[in-house]
N, C-alpha and C positions, 0 to 999 in steps of 0.2 A: 646098676647099684640101687639099693633101696631108696637112697635120698633122691635119685633121679625119678624113680617111680612116684614117690610122695609129691615131688614138685609137679609132675605131670597131672596127677589126680587133682591136686589143689588148683592147678591152672585151668582145669576143665570145669571148675565151679563158676557158673555164670555170674555169681555175686562177688567173685574175687576181683580186686582191682587189677590183678595181673592177667586176667582172662584175655587170651588172644583169639580173636575171631572177627568175622564180618557179619553185618546184619543187612537184610534185604526186606523191603516192604512190598507187599503185593495186595492190591485191592480187588475184591470180588464182591459184587452186589452191595456196594456201599459199606463193606466191612474191610478193615485194614488188618492184615496179618503180617507179623514181623517174624521172619525166618532168620535164625542165627546159625552160622557155620563156624565150627572150630578150625583154627589154623593148625592145631596140634594133632588132630585125629580126624577121622571121617565122620564125626558126630554132627548131627543137626538137631535143632529144636525149633518149635514154632510157638509163638505167643498167641493164645486164643482169647479173643475179646470176652469180657464178662458182662453180666447184666447189672442192674443197679445195686444188687445185693452181693454179687461176687466180684472178687478181684480178677484180673486177667490170670489165665493159667498158662504155664509153660510146660509143654509136653515134648518128649523126644519124637523126632520124625526122621525122614530120609531125604536125600537129595532128590529122589524121584518125587516125593511129596511136594517139594519146592517147585520142581519143574512142572508138575501137574498144575499147581496153583498158578503158575505163570501163564498156563493155558486155560485158566478159569475153571479148573476142575479140582475139587477137594477130595482127599482120600477118605476112606471109611474111618480111619483113626481120628482124623480132624473133625469129621462130621459127628462122630460119637462124642467127642469132647465138647463140641459146640452144643449138642443136645443136652449134655449134663450141666453145662454152665447156664443154660437158659430155661431149664425146667424147674 
């Protein structure tokens, strides 16, 4: 049904109070990364630290990106976002 689809889309909004998911913190070289996993879909996001002028950024990622970070390796996607935040 359309109403079920709308609820799912709204529930995938990380700013929604009804968001259902888990967050995991991974530290690499004194940087803390917050990975967020949805309970409703296979979607993942990572919060990228910002510099003094930028807020933190939230970008889509994969479970593989999270697993790699747990092994102290950052994906190209995360490295590019870090570069954009600190340049």
